[in-house]
CHARMM internal coordinates of N, CA and C (Angstrom, degrees):
IC EDIT
DIST 1 N 1 CA 1.4508
DIST 1 CA 1 C 1.5235
ANGL 1 N 1 CA 1 C 110.89
DIST 1 C 2 N 1.3339
ANGL 1 CA 1 C 2 N 115.40
DIHE 1 N 1 CA 1 C 2 N -38.37
DIST 2 N 2 CA 1.4574
ANGL 1 C 2 N 2 CA 118.04
DIHE 1 CA 1 C 2 N 2 CA -179.95
DIST 2 CA 2 C 1.5178
ANGL 2 N 2 CA 2 C 111.07
DIHE 1 C 2 N 2 CA 2 C -65.98
DIST 2 C 3 N 1.3255
ANGL 2 CA 2 C 3 N 116.92
DIHE 2 N 2 CA 2 C 3 N -34.88
DIST 3 N 3 CA 1.4671
ANGL 2 C 3 N 3 CA 119.55
DIHE 2 CA 2 C 3 N 3 CA 179.72
DIST 3 CA 3 C 1.5208
ANGL 3 N 3 CA 3 C 110.66
DIHE 2 C 3 N 3 CA 3 C -63.72
DIST 3 C 4 N 1.3280
ANGL 3 CA 3 C 4 N 117.09
DIHE 3 N 3 CA 3 C 4 N -35.53
DIST 4 N 4 CA 1.4598
ANGL 3 C 4 N 4 CA 120.42
DIHE 3 CA 3 C 4 N 4 CA 179.05
DIST 4 CA 4 C 1.5171
ANGL 4 N 4 CA 4 C 110.22
DIHE 3 C 4 N 4 CA 4 C -67.02
DIST 4 C 5 N 1.3323
ANGL 4 CA 4 C 5 N 117.37
DIHE 4 N 4 CA 4 C 5 N -43.22
DIST 5 N 5 CA 1.4590
ANGL 4 C 5 N 5 CA 119.77
DIHE 4 CA 4 C 5 N 5 CA -179.28
DIST 5 CA 5 C 1.5261
ANGL 5 N 5 CA 5 C 111.01
DIHE 4 C 5 N 5 CA 5 C -68.65
DIST 5 C 6 N 1.3351
ANGL 5 CA 5 C 6 N 117.96
DIHE 5 N 5 CA 5 C 6 N -36.10
DIST 6 N 6 CA 1.4627
ANGL 5 C 6 N 6 CA 120.09
DIHE 5 CA 5 C 6 N 6 CA 177.23
DIST 6 CA 6 C 1.5255
ANGL 6 N 6 CA 6 C 109.75
DIHE 5 C 6 N 6 CA 6 C -68.64
DIST 6 C 7 N 1.3286
ANGL 6 CA 6 C 7 N 117.21
DIHE 6 N 6 CA 6 C 7 N -39.65
DIST 7 N 7 CA 1.4637
ANGL 6 C 7 N 7 CA 120.43
DIHE 6 CA 6 C 7 N 7 CA 178.05
DIST 7 CA 7 C 1.5271
ANGL 7 N 7 CA 7 C 110.66
DIHE 6 C 7 N 7 CA 7 C -64.83
DIST 7 C 8 N 1.3290
ANGL 7 CA 7 C 8 N 116.98
DIHE 7 N 7 CA 7 C 8 N -39.52
DIST 8 N 8 CA 1.4641
ANGL 7 C 8 N 8 CA 120.51
DIHE 7 CA 7 C 8 N 8 CA 177.09
DIST 8 CA 8 C 1.5220
ANGL 8 N 8 CA 8 C 109.79
DIHE 7 C 8 N 8 CA 8 C -63.73
DIST 8 C 9 N 1.3322
ANGL 8 CA 8 C 9 N 117.65
DIHE 8 N 8 CA 8 C 9 N -44.38
DIST 9 N 9 CA 1.4575
ANGL 8 C 9 N 9 CA 121.92
DIHE 8 CA 8 C 9 N 9 CA 178.57
DIST 9 CA 9 C 1.5259
ANGL 9 N 9 CA 9 C 110.36
DIHE 8 C 9 N 9 CA 9 C -61.54
DIST 9 C 10 N 1.3345
ANGL 9 CA 9 C 10 N 116.90
DIHE 9 N 9 CA 9 C 10 N -41.28
DIST 10 N 10 CA 1.4624
ANGL 9 C 10 N 10 CA 121.14
DIHE 9 CA 9 C 10 N 10 CA 178.94
DIST 10 CA 10 C 1.5222
ANGL 10 N 10 CA 10 C 110.62
DIHE 9 C 10 N 10 CA 10 C -61.01
DIST 10 C 11 N 1.3327
ANGL 10 CA 10 C 11 N 116.83
DIHE 10 N 10 CA 10 C 11 N -47.19
DIST 11 N 11 CA 1.4606
ANGL 10 C 11 N 11 CA 119.67
DIHE 10 CA 10 C 11 N 11 CA -178.44
DIST 11 CA 11 C 1.5283
ANGL 11 N 11 CA 11 C 111.05
DIHE 10 C 11 N 11 CA 11 C -66.32
DIST 11 C 12 N 1.3357
ANGL 11 CA 11 C 12 N 117.05
DIHE 11 N 11 CA 11 C 12 N -37.06
DIST 12 N 12 CA 1.4639
ANGL 11 C 12 N 12 CA 120.86
DIHE 11 CA 11 C 12 N 12 CA 177.54
DIST 12 CA 12 C 1.5305
ANGL 12 N 12 CA 12 C 110.51
DIHE 11 C 12 N 12 CA 12 C -64.18
DIST 12 C 13 N 1.3279
ANGL 12 CA 12 C 13 N 118.18
DIHE 12 N 12 CA 12 C 13 N -43.88
DIST 13 N 13 CA 1.4595
ANGL 12 C 13 N 13 CA 121.49
DIHE 12 CA 12 C 13 N 13 CA 178.69
DIST 13 CA 13 C 1.5265
ANGL 13 N 13 CA 13 C 111.21
DIHE 12 C 13 N 13 CA 13 C -66.86
DIST 13 C 14 N 1.3263
ANGL 13 CA 13 C 14 N 117.06
DIHE 13 N 13 CA 13 C 14 N -35.37
DIST 14 N 14 CA 1.4606
ANGL 13 C 14 N 14 CA 120.31
DIHE 13 CA 13 C 14 N 14 CA 176.61
DIST 14 CA 14 C 1.5238
ANGL 14 N 14 CA 14 C 110.37
DIHE 13 C 14 N 14 CA 14 C -62.50
DIST 14 C 15 N 1.3254
ANGL 14 CA 14 C 15 N 115.91
DIHE 14 N 14 CA 14 C 15 N -42.58
DIST 15 N 15 CA 1.4638
ANGL 14 C 15 N 15 CA 121.27
DIHE 14 CA 14 C 15 N 15 CA 178.27
DIST 15 CA 15 C 1.5286
ANGL 15 N 15 CA 15 C 110.45
DIHE 14 C 15 N 15 CA 15 C -63.54
DIST 15 C 16 N 1.3280
ANGL 15 CA 15 C 16 N 117.86
DIHE 15 N 15 CA 15 C 16 N -44.79
DIST 16 N 16 CA 1.4627
ANGL 15 C 16 N 16 CA 120.74
DIHE 15 CA 15 C 16 N 16 CA 179.87
DIST 16 CA 16 C 1.5267
ANGL 16 N 16 CA 16 C 111.61
DIHE 15 C 16 N 16 CA 16 C -65.55
DIST 16 C 17 N 1.3240
ANGL 16 CA 16 C 17 N 117.01
DIHE 16 N 16 CA 16 C 17 N -36.27
DIST 17 N 17 CA 1.4645
ANGL 16 C 17 N 17 CA 120.35
DIHE 16 CA 16 C 17 N 17 CA 177.80
DIST 17 CA 17 C 1.5228
ANGL 17 N 17 CA 17 C 110.32
DIHE 16 C 17 N 17 CA 17 C -65.43
DIST 17 C 18 N 1.3242
ANGL 17 CA 17 C 18 N 116.57
DIHE 17 N 17 CA 17 C 18 N -42.74
DIST 18 N 18 CA 1.4689
ANGL 17 C 18 N 18 CA 120.05
DIHE 17 CA 17 C 18 N 18 CA 178.11
DIST 18 CA 18 C 1.5263
ANGL 18 N 18 CA 18 C 110.55
DIHE 17 C 18 N 18 CA 18 C -62.49
DIST 18 C 19 N 1.3286
ANGL 18 CA 18 C 19 N 117.09
DIHE 18 N 18 CA 18 C 19 N -42.47
DIST 19 N 19 CA 1.4651
ANGL 18 C 19 N 19 CA 120.09
DIHE 18 CA 18 C 19 N 19 CA 178.02
DIST 19 CA 19 C 1.5227
ANGL 19 N 19 CA 19 C 111.38
DIHE 18 C 19 N 19 CA 19 C -63.72
DIST 19 C 20 N 1.3277
ANGL 19 CA 19 C 20 N 116.95
DIHE 19 N 19 CA 19 C 20 N -39.12
DIST 20 N 20 CA 1.4616
ANGL 19 C 20 N 20 CA 120.48
DIHE 19 CA 19 C 20 N 20 CA 178.76
DIST 20 CA 20 C 1.5238
ANGL 20 N 20 CA 20 C 110.73
DIHE 19 C 20 N 20 CA 20 C -62.21
DIST 20 C 21 N 1.3314
ANGL 20 CA 20 C 21 N 116.24
DIHE 20 N 20 CA 20 C 21 N -40.10
DIST 21 N 21 CA 1.4678
ANGL 20 C 21 N 21 CA 119.56
DIHE 20 CA 20 C 21 N 21 CA 178.36
DIST 21 CA 21 C 1.5232
ANGL 21 N 21 CA 21 C 111.46
DIHE 20 C 21 N 21 CA 21 C -68.15
DIST 21 C 22 N 1.3344
ANGL 21 CA 21 C 22 N 116.75
DIHE 21 N 21 CA 21 C 22 N -42.11
DIST 22 N 22 CA 1.4643
ANGL 21 C 22 N 22 CA 121.06
DIHE 21 CA 21 C 22 N 22 CA -177.91
DIST 22 CA 22 C 1.5265
ANGL 22 N 22 CA 22 C 110.99
DIHE 21 C 22 N 22 CA 22 C -66.95
DIST 22 C 23 N 1.3351
ANGL 22 CA 22 C 23 N 116.79
DIHE 22 N 22 CA 22 C 23 N -42.38
DIST 23 N 23 CA 1.4596
ANGL 22 C 23 N 23 CA 120.82
DIHE 22 CA 22 C 23 N 23 CA -176.08
DIST 23 CA 23 C 1.5237
ANGL 23 N 23 CA 23 C 112.83
DIHE 22 C 23 N 23 CA 23 C -80.75
DIST 23 C 24 N 1.3317
ANGL 23 CA 23 C 24 N 117.56
DIHE 23 N 23 CA 23 C 24 N -4.94
DIST 24 N 24 CA 1.4510
ANGL 23 C 24 N 24 CA 120.49
DIHE 23 CA 23 C 24 N 24 CA 176.88
DIST 24 CA 24 C 1.5174
ANGL 24 N 24 CA 24 C 114.17
DIHE 23 C 24 N 24 CA 24 C 75.13
DIST 24 C 25 N 1.3121
ANGL 24 CA 24 C 25 N 117.17
DIHE 24 N 24 CA 24 C 25 N 36.78
DIST 25 N 25 CA 1.4612
ANGL 24 C 25 N 25 CA 120.68
DIHE 24 CA 24 C 25 N 25 CA 177.06
DIST 25 CA 25 C 1.5267
ANGL 25 N 25 CA 25 C 109.62
DIHE 24 C 25 N 25 CA 25 C -66.45
DIST 25 C 26 N 1.3321
ANGL 25 CA 25 C 26 N 117.06
DIHE 25 N 25 CA 25 C 26 N 162.35
DIST 26 N 26 CA 1.4682
ANGL 25 C 26 N 26 CA 119.42
DIHE 25 CA 25 C 26 N 26 CA 177.96
DIST 26 CA 26 C 1.5326
ANGL 26 N 26 CA 26 C 111.38
DIHE 25 C 26 N 26 CA 26 C -57.97
DIST 26 C 27 N 1.3131
ANGL 26 CA 26 C 27 N 115.69
DIHE 26 N 26 CA 26 C 27 N 147.66
DIST 27 N 27 CA 1.4595
ANGL 26 C 27 N 27 CA 120.94
DIHE 26 CA 26 C 27 N 27 CA -173.95
DIST 27 CA 27 C 1.5227
ANGL 27 N 27 CA 27 C 112.04
DIHE 26 C 27 N 27 CA 27 C -64.08
DIST 27 C 28 N 1.3293
ANGL 27 CA 27 C 28 N 118.43
DIHE 27 N 27 CA 27 C 28 N -30.50
DIST 28 N 28 CA 1.4671
ANGL 27 C 28 N 28 CA 118.71
DIHE 27 CA 27 C 28 N 28 CA 179.91
DIST 28 CA 28 C 1.5282
ANGL 28 N 28 CA 28 C 110.92
DIHE 27 C 28 N 28 CA 28 C -64.76
DIST 28 C 29 N 1.3161
ANGL 28 CA 28 C 29 N 117.60
DIHE 28 N 28 CA 28 C 29 N -31.61
DIST 29 N 29 CA 1.4690
ANGL 28 C 29 N 29 CA 120.49
DIHE 28 CA 28 C 29 N 29 CA 177.67
DIST 29 CA 29 C 1.5281
ANGL 29 N 29 CA 29 C 110.54
DIHE 28 C 29 N 29 CA 29 C -69.40
DIST 29 C 30 N 1.3280
ANGL 29 CA 29 C 30 N 116.45
DIHE 29 N 29 CA 29 C 30 N -40.84
DIST 30 N 30 CA 1.4652
ANGL 29 C 30 N 30 CA 120.75
DIHE 29 CA 29 C 30 N 30 CA 178.95
DIST 30 CA 30 C 1.5291
ANGL 30 N 30 CA 30 C 110.10
DIHE 29 C 30 N 30 CA 30 C -65.48
DIST 30 C 31 N 1.3334
ANGL 30 CA 30 C 31 N 116.77
DIHE 30 N 30 CA 30 C 31 N -41.78
DIST 31 N 31 CA 1.4669
ANGL 30 C 31 N 31 CA 120.52
DIHE 30 CA 30 C 31 N 31 CA 178.86
DIST 31 CA 31 C 1.5231
ANGL 31 N 31 CA 31 C 110.25
DIHE 30 C 31 N 31 CA 31 C -64.16
DIST 31 C 32 N 1.3379
ANGL 31 CA 31 C 32 N 117.67
DIHE 31 N 31 CA 31 C 32 N -41.11
DIST 32 N 32 CA 1.4621
ANGL 31 C 32 N 32 CA 121.46
DIHE 31 CA 31 C 32 N 32 CA 178.56
DIST 32 CA 32 C 1.5270
ANGL 32 N 32 CA 32 C 110.61
DIHE 31 C 32 N 32 CA 32 C -61.64
DIST 32 C 33 N 1.3262
ANGL 32 CA 32 C 33 N 116.82
DIHE 32 N 32 CA 32 C 33 N -44.46
DIST 33 N 33 CA 1.4688
ANGL 32 C 33 N 33 CA 120.00
DIHE 32 CA 32 C 33 N 33 CA 178.83
DIST 33 CA 33 C 1.5264
ANGL 33 N 33 CA 33 C 111.28
DIHE 32 C 33 N 33 CA 33 C -65.21
DIST 33 C 34 N 1.3283
ANGL 33 CA 33 C 34 N 117.38
DIHE 33 N 33 CA 33 C 34 N -35.28
DIST 34 N 34 CA 1.4613
ANGL 33 C 34 N 34 CA 120.86
DIHE 33 CA 33 C 34 N 34 CA 178.03
DIST 34 CA 34 C 1.5224
ANGL 34 N 34 CA 34 C 110.68
DIHE 33 C 34 N 34 CA 34 C -65.32
DIST 34 C 35 N 1.3269
ANGL 34 CA 34 C 35 N 116.91
DIHE 34 N 34 CA 34 C 35 N -39.61
DIST 35 N 35 CA 1.4689
ANGL 34 C 35 N 35 CA 120.70
DIHE 34 CA 34 C 35 N 35 CA 177.18
DIST 35 CA 35 C 1.5263
ANGL 35 N 35 CA 35 C 110.25
DIHE 34 C 35 N 35 CA 35 C -63.74
DIST 35 C 36 N 1.3302
ANGL 35 CA 35 C 36 N 117.37
DIHE 35 N 35 CA 35 C 36 N -41.38
DIST 36 N 36 CA 1.4713
ANGL 35 C 36 N 36 CA 120.85
DIHE 35 CA 35 C 36 N 36 CA 177.15
DIST 36 CA 36 C 1.5303
ANGL 36 N 36 CA 36 C 109.82
DIHE 35 C 36 N 36 CA 36 C -62.69
DIST 36 C 37 N 1.3391
ANGL 36 CA 36 C 37 N 116.75
DIHE 36 N 36 CA 36 C 37 N -41.03
DIST 37 N 37 CA 1.4659
ANGL 36 C 37 N 37 CA 120.64
DIHE 36 CA 36 C 37 N 37 CA 178.00
DIST 37 CA 37 C 1.5202
ANGL 37 N 37 CA 37 C 111.50
DIHE 36 C 37 N 37 CA 37 C -60.30
DIST 37 C 38 N 1.3182
ANGL 37 CA 37 C 38 N 116.54
DIHE 37 N 37 CA 37 C 38 N -45.10
DIST 38 N 38 CA 1.4660
ANGL 37 C 38 N 38 CA 119.93
DIHE 37 CA 37 C 38 N 38 CA 179.86
DIST 38 CA 38 C 1.5281
ANGL 38 N 38 CA 38 C 111.07
DIHE 37 C 38 N 38 CA 38 C -64.66
DIST 38 C 39 N 1.3300
ANGL 38 CA 38 C 39 N 117.00
DIHE 38 N 38 CA 38 C 39 N -36.50
DIST 39 N 39 CA 1.4625
ANGL 38 C 39 N 39 CA 120.29
DIHE 38 CA 38 C 39 N 39 CA 176.98
DIST 39 CA 39 C 1.5178
ANGL 39 N 39 CA 39 C 111.94
DIHE 38 C 39 N 39 CA 39 C -64.48
DIST 39 C 40 N 1.3313
ANGL 39 CA 39 C 40 N 116.83
DIHE 39 N 39 CA 39 C 40 N -42.73
DIST 40 N 40 CA 1.4638
ANGL 39 C 40 N 40 CA 120.25
DIHE 39 CA 39 C 40 N 40 CA 178.47
DIST 40 CA 40 C 1.5253
ANGL 40 N 40 CA 40 C 110.64
DIHE 39 C 40 N 40 CA 40 C -65.54
DIST 40 C 41 N 1.3240
ANGL 40 CA 40 C 41 N 116.70
DIHE 40 N 40 CA 40 C 41 N -38.22
DIST 41 N 41 CA 1.4602
ANGL 40 C 41 N 41 CA 120.26
DIHE 40 CA 40 C 41 N 41 CA 177.95
DIST 41 CA 41 C 1.5276
ANGL 41 N 41 CA 41 C 110.69
DIHE 40 C 41 N 41 CA 41 C -65.67
DIST 41 C 42 N 1.3269
ANGL 41 CA 41 C 42 N 116.70
DIHE 41 N 41 CA 41 C 42 N -38.87
DIST 42 N 42 CA 1.4665
ANGL 41 C 42 N 42 CA 120.33
DIHE 41 CA 41 C 42 N 42 CA 177.63
DIST 42 CA 42 C 1.5276
ANGL 42 N 42 CA 42 C 110.64
DIHE 41 C 42 N 42 CA 42 C -65.24
DIST 42 C 43 N 1.3364
ANGL 42 CA 42 C 43 N 117.06
DIHE 42 N 42 CA 42 C 43 N -39.53
DIST 43 N 43 CA 1.4683
ANGL 42 C 43 N 43 CA 120.21
DIHE 42 CA 42 C 43 N 43 CA 177.62
DIST 43 CA 43 C 1.5250
ANGL 43 N 43 CA 43 C 111.04
DIHE 42 C 43 N 43 CA 43 C -63.01
DIST 43 C 44 N 1.3223
ANGL 43 CA 43 C 44 N 116.76
DIHE 43 N 43 CA 43 C 44 N -40.41
DIST 44 N 44 CA 1.4655
ANGL 43 C 44 N 44 CA 119.64
DIHE 43 CA 43 C 44 N 44 CA 177.85
DIST 44 CA 44 C 1.5202
ANGL 44 N 44 CA 44 C 110.77
DIHE 43 C 44 N 44 CA 44 C -62.18
DIST 44 C 45 N 1.3164
ANGL 44 CA 44 C 45 N 117.19
DIHE 44 N 44 CA 44 C 45 N -42.67
DIST 45 N 45 CA 1.4595
ANGL 44 C 45 N 45 CA 120.87
DIHE 44 CA 44 C 45 N 45 CA 179.12
DIST 45 CA 45 C 1.5120
ANGL 45 N 45 CA 45 C 112.16
DIHE 44 C 45 N 45 CA 45 C -66.42
DIST 45 C 46 N 1.3328
ANGL 45 CA 45 C 46 N 117.04
DIHE 45 N 45 CA 45 C 46 N -39.44
DIST 46 N 46 CA 1.4683
ANGL 45 C 46 N 46 CA 120.77
DIHE 45 CA 45 C 46 N 46 CA 179.96
DIST 46 CA 46 C 1.5195
ANGL 46 N 46 CA 46 C 110.80
DIHE 45 C 46 N 46 CA 46 C -67.16
DIST 46 C 47 N 1.3304
ANGL 46 CA 46 C 47 N 116.59
DIHE 46 N 46 CA 46 C 47 N -37.02
DIST 47 N 47 CA 1.4597
ANGL 46 C 47 N 47 CA 119.14
DIHE 46 CA 46 C 47 N 47 CA -177.28
DIST 47 CA 47 C 1.5243
ANGL 47 N 47 CA 47 C 111.17
DIHE 46 C 47 N 47 CA 47 C -68.27
DIST 47 C 48 N 1.3141
ANGL 47 CA 47 C 48 N 116.80
DIHE 47 N 47 CA 47 C 48 N -34.75
DIST 48 N 48 CA 1.4695
ANGL 47 C 48 N 48 CA 119.39
DIHE 47 CA 47 C 48 N 48 CA 178.81
DIST 48 CA 48 C 1.5194
ANGL 48 N 48 CA 48 C 111.27
DIHE 47 C 48 N 48 CA 48 C -67.68
DIST 48 C 49 N 1.3225
ANGL 48 CA 48 C 49 N 117.10
DIHE 48 N 48 CA 48 C 49 N -34.47
DIST 49 N 49 CA 1.4607
ANGL 48 C 49 N 49 CA 121.36
DIHE 48 CA 48 C 49 N 49 CA -176.98
DIST 49 CA 49 C 1.5220
ANGL 49 N 49 CA 49 C 112.02
DIHE 48 C 49 N 49 CA 49 C -99.92
DIST 49 C 50 N 1.3081
ANGL 49 CA 49 C 50 N 117.16
DIHE 49 N 49 CA 49 C 50 N 15.09
DIST 50 N 50 CA 1.4581
ANGL 49 C 50 N 50 CA 121.55
DIHE 49 CA 49 C 50 N 50 CA -176.23
DIST 50 CA 50 C 1.5281
ANGL 50 N 50 CA 50 C 111.40
DIHE 49 C 50 N 50 CA 50 C -67.98
DIST 50 C 51 N 1.3407
ANGL 50 CA 50 C 51 N 117.08
DIHE 50 N 50 CA 50 C 51 N 139.61
DIST 51 N 51 CA 1.4691
ANGL 50 C 51 N 51 CA 118.69
DIHE 50 CA 50 C 51 N 51 CA 175.87
DIST 51 CA 51 C 1.5271
ANGL 51 N 51 CA 51 C 111.81
DIHE 50 C 51 N 51 CA 51 C -70.14
DIST 51 C 52 N 1.3334
ANGL 51 CA 51 C 52 N 116.88
DIHE 51 N 51 CA 51 C 52 N -13.96
DIST 52 N 52 CA 1.4623
ANGL 51 C 52 N 52 CA 120.62
DIHE 51 CA 51 C 52 N 52 CA -179.68
DIST 52 CA 52 C 1.5214
ANGL 52 N 52 CA 52 C 112.41
DIHE 51 C 52 N 52 CA 52 C -92.09
DIST 52 C 53 N 1.3225
ANGL 52 CA 52 C 53 N 117.01
DIHE 52 N 52 CA 52 C 53 N -2.68
DIST 53 N 53 CA 1.4590
ANGL 52 C 53 N 53 CA 120.19
DIHE 52 CA 52 C 53 N 53 CA 178.54
DIST 53 CA 53 C 1.5270
ANGL 53 N 53 CA 53 C 109.57
DIHE 52 C 53 N 53 CA 53 C -68.92
DIST 53 C 54 N 1.3036
ANGL 53 CA 53 C 54 N 115.34
DIHE 53 N 53 CA 53 C 54 N 150.97
DIST 54 N 54 CA 1.4633
ANGL 53 C 54 N 54 CA 119.62
DIHE 53 CA 53 C 54 N 54 CA 179.33
DIST 54 CA 54 C 1.5246
ANGL 54 N 54 CA 54 C 109.31
DIHE 53 C 54 N 54 CA 54 C -69.81
DIST 54 C 55 N 1.3260
ANGL 54 CA 54 C 55 N 117.73
DIHE 54 N 54 CA 54 C 55 N 131.60
DIST 55 N 55 CA 1.4668
ANGL 54 C 55 N 55 CA 118.73
DIHE 54 CA 54 C 55 N 55 CA 177.62
DIST 55 CA 55 C 1.5267
ANGL 55 N 55 CA 55 C 110.08
DIHE 54 C 55 N 55 CA 55 C -68.88
DIST 55 C 56 N 1.3065
ANGL 55 CA 55 C 56 N 115.24
DIHE 55 N 55 CA 55 C 56 N 147.78
DIST 56 N 56 CA 1.4602
ANGL 55 C 56 N 56 CA 119.05
DIHE 55 CA 55 C 56 N 56 CA 179.45
DIST 56 CA 56 C 1.5186
ANGL 56 N 56 CA 56 C 109.57
DIHE 55 C 56 N 56 CA 56 C -72.33
DIST 56 C 57 N 1.3110
ANGL 56 CA 56 C 57 N 115.96
DIHE 56 N 56 CA 56 C 57 N 133.11
DIST 57 N 57 CA 1.4593
ANGL 56 C 57 N 57 CA 122.03
DIHE 56 CA 56 C 57 N 57 CA 179.03
DIST 57 CA 57 C 1.5236
ANGL 57 N 57 CA 57 C 108.81
DIHE 56 C 57 N 57 CA 57 C -88.60
DIST 57 C 58 N 1.3270
ANGL 57 CA 57 C 58 N 117.40
DIHE 57 N 57 CA 57 C 58 N 131.81
DIST 58 N 58 CA 1.4692
ANGL 57 C 58 N 58 CA 118.00
DIHE 57 CA 57 C 58 N 58 CA 176.04
DIST 58 CA 58 C 1.5298
ANGL 58 N 58 CA 58 C 109.75
DIHE 57 C 58 N 58 CA 58 C -67.64
DIST 58 C 59 N 1.3007
ANGL 58 CA 58 C 59 N 115.38
DIHE 58 N 58 CA 58 C 59 N 144.04
DIST 59 N 59 CA 1.4610
ANGL 58 C 59 N 59 CA 120.05
DIHE 58 CA 58 C 59 N 59 CA -179.51
DIST 59 CA 59 C 1.5263
ANGL 59 N 59 CA 59 C 109.84
DIHE 58 C 59 N 59 CA 59 C -70.53
DIST 59 C 60 N 1.3365
ANGL 59 CA 59 C 60 N 115.73
DIHE 59 N 59 CA 59 C 60 N 136.96
DIST 60 N 60 CA 1.4656
ANGL 59 C 60 N 60 CA 120.48
DIHE 59 CA 59 C 60 N 60 CA 177.94
DIST 60 CA 60 C 1.5201
ANGL 60 N 60 CA 60 C 108.91
DIHE 59 C 60 N 60 CA 60 C -90.65
DIST 60 C 61 N 1.3061
ANGL 60 CA 60 C 61 N 114.62
DIHE 60 N 60 CA 60 C 61 N 142.47
DIST 61 N 61 CA 1.4605
ANGL 60 C 61 N 61 CA 118.05
DIHE 60 CA 60 C 61 N 61 CA 175.29
DIST 61 CA 61 C 1.5251
ANGL 61 N 61 CA 61 C 108.14
DIHE 60 C 61 N 61 CA 61 C -75.43
DIST 61 C 62 N 1.3029
ANGL 61 CA 61 C 62 N 117.03
DIHE 61 N 61 CA 61 C 62 N 166.98
DIST 62 N 62 CA 1.4641
ANGL 61 C 62 N 62 CA 120.18
DIHE 61 CA 61 C 62 N 62 CA -178.48
DIST 62 CA 62 C 1.5267
ANGL 62 N 62 CA 62 C 111.10
DIHE 61 C 62 N 62 CA 62 C -64.86
DIST 62 C 63 N 1.3395
ANGL 62 CA 62 C 63 N 117.89
DIHE 62 N 62 CA 62 C 63 N -32.97
DIST 63 N 63 CA 1.4718
ANGL 62 C 63 N 63 CA 120.51
DIHE 62 CA 62 C 63 N 63 CA 178.92
DIST 63 CA 63 C 1.5261
ANGL 63 N 63 CA 63 C 110.37
DIHE 62 C 63 N 63 CA 63 C -68.46
DIST 63 C 64 N 1.3365
ANGL 63 CA 63 C 64 N 117.84
DIHE 63 N 63 CA 63 C 64 N -40.46
DIST 64 N 64 CA 1.4653
ANGL 63 C 64 N 64 CA 120.83
DIHE 63 CA 63 C 64 N 64 CA 179.05
DIST 64 CA 64 C 1.5221
ANGL 64 N 64 CA 64 C 111.14
DIHE 63 C 64 N 64 CA 64 C -65.81
DIST 64 C 65 N 1.3315
ANGL 64 CA 64 C 65 N 116.72
DIHE 64 N 64 CA 64 C 65 N -41.22
DIST 65 N 65 CA 1.4605
ANGL 64 C 65 N 65 CA 118.74
DIHE 64 CA 64 C 65 N 65 CA -178.63
DIST 65 CA 65 C 1.5242
ANGL 65 N 65 CA 65 C 111.53
DIHE 64 C 65 N 65 CA 65 C -69.59
DIST 65 C 66 N 1.3344
ANGL 65 CA 65 C 66 N 117.60
DIHE 65 N 65 CA 65 C 66 N -26.74
DIST 66 N 66 CA 1.4536
ANGL 65 C 66 N 66 CA 120.63
DIHE 65 CA 65 C 66 N 66 CA 179.22
DIST 66 CA 66 C 1.5302
ANGL 66 N 66 CA 66 C 110.57
DIHE 65 C 66 N 66 CA 66 C -71.77
DIST 66 C 67 N 1.3415
ANGL 66 CA 66 C 67 N 118.05
DIHE 66 N 66 CA 66 C 67 N -37.29
DIST 67 N 67 CA 1.4543
ANGL 66 C 67 N 67 CA 121.22
DIHE 66 CA 66 C 67 N 67 CA -174.43
DIST 67 CA 67 C 1.5213
ANGL 67 N 67 CA 67 C 113.38
DIHE 66 C 67 N 67 CA 67 C -95.56
DIST 67 C 68 N 1.3312
ANGL 67 CA 67 C 68 N 117.74
DIHE 67 N 67 CA 67 C 68 N -15.02
DIST 68 N 68 CA 1.4720
ANGL 67 C 68 N 68 CA 117.98
DIHE 67 CA 67 C 68 N 68 CA -179.39
DIST 68 CA 68 C 1.5256
ANGL 68 N 68 CA 68 C 109.72
DIHE 67 C 68 N 68 CA 68 C -87.97
DIST 68 C 69 N 1.3438
ANGL 68 CA 68 C 69 N 117.04
DIHE 68 N 68 CA 68 C 69 N 147.87
DIST 69 N 69 CA 1.4791
ANGL 68 C 69 N 69 CA 119.57
DIHE 68 CA 68 C 69 N 69 CA -177.73
DIST 69 CA 69 C 1.5057
ANGL 69 N 69 CA 69 C 112.14
DIHE 68 C 69 N 69 CA 69 C -71.41
END
COOR INIT
IC SEED 1 N 1 CA 1 C
IC BUILD
């Protein structure tokens, strides 16, 4: 769930950065938004490689699921 909210925040900041560039906002504002974008991207990468993430479960075949409790 956190990855979805971070991804949403990343896309929202990307949109705001693009608008800042298009509308000709001061460069310090664009640089600040770019730093926020990089931070959100780093958080997304850290969450995928987190030691607290749930390990992927191997898929069970139909025969295994029939005989396992």
